C-alpha positions, 0 to 999 in steps of 0.5 A: 537500543537492543531488541527482543528476538521476537522482534527481530524476528518480525523486523526481520519479515518486514524486512523481507516483505518491503524488499519484495514489494518495492522490487515489483512496483519498481520493476513495472514497464510502463504501457503508456495506459495510466489504468492499466500500470495503476494496477500493475503497481498497486496489485504488489502493493495491496498484497505487501499489505496483507502480508505485512497483516497477517505477520503482525497478527501471528505475534498481537495480541491487541485486539482492536489492532487485530482487527484492522489488519483483518479488515486489511486483509480482506479489503486488500483482496477484494480491491486485488480482485477487483482490479484483476476482473477489469483488466480486460475492460481497461486494456484497451485505453492510452494516455497522451505523451503529457499525460503519461509524464504527470502521471508516472513524474508525480508517481514516482515521487509518492513511491519515493516517498513511500519506500523512504518512509517504510524503510525509516519507521522507528521500530522498536521492542512493541510490534504493535507499535512498529506495525503502525509506524509501517503501515500508515505510510503504506496506506497514505502512498495507497491514497497519494497513488489513487488520488493522483490517477484519479487527476488523469483519463482512466478506465471507468470501472478503476474510478470506484475501486480509486475511490475505494482505496481512499476512503478504505485506507483514509479510514485505516491510517485514522484507526492507527493514529489514535491507537499510537501514543503520543510521542 
């Protein structure tokens, strides 16, 4: 299928955002503190979602999708601020080696799956549909990362942030799935 110049411009921007996010998330050096390591990976994850949503807003006229993108931008900025504010409180912890291995092994699987799905998101000349096909696995990755972290001894200040991530991103996935046309 031949893509329009407008669609190709959008997809080129998406690929740049995805590449930057993947690089930042996978270059995190693990510290042995699951809370801090989660935060170090989730902040670039959220920044990627913000950039993806800002890019979409340059192209879409779909009002429900505009609202979803604006919600993503607002919620993820707030989440980043919350995570950055608790870094000093969460920096004191350390997880046992066995818990670290279990967390990092599962986290690696989650990230590999998320990046694979995001790279393979089916693109066509509908930027709106492409965005949803890209953002749904992004959100599912954040949900899985958060659920994984909750299985371990993490900083108590991080727990409500993880629950908010899970709740808001599940809501976003449902909203986008409702907007996607049947295949």
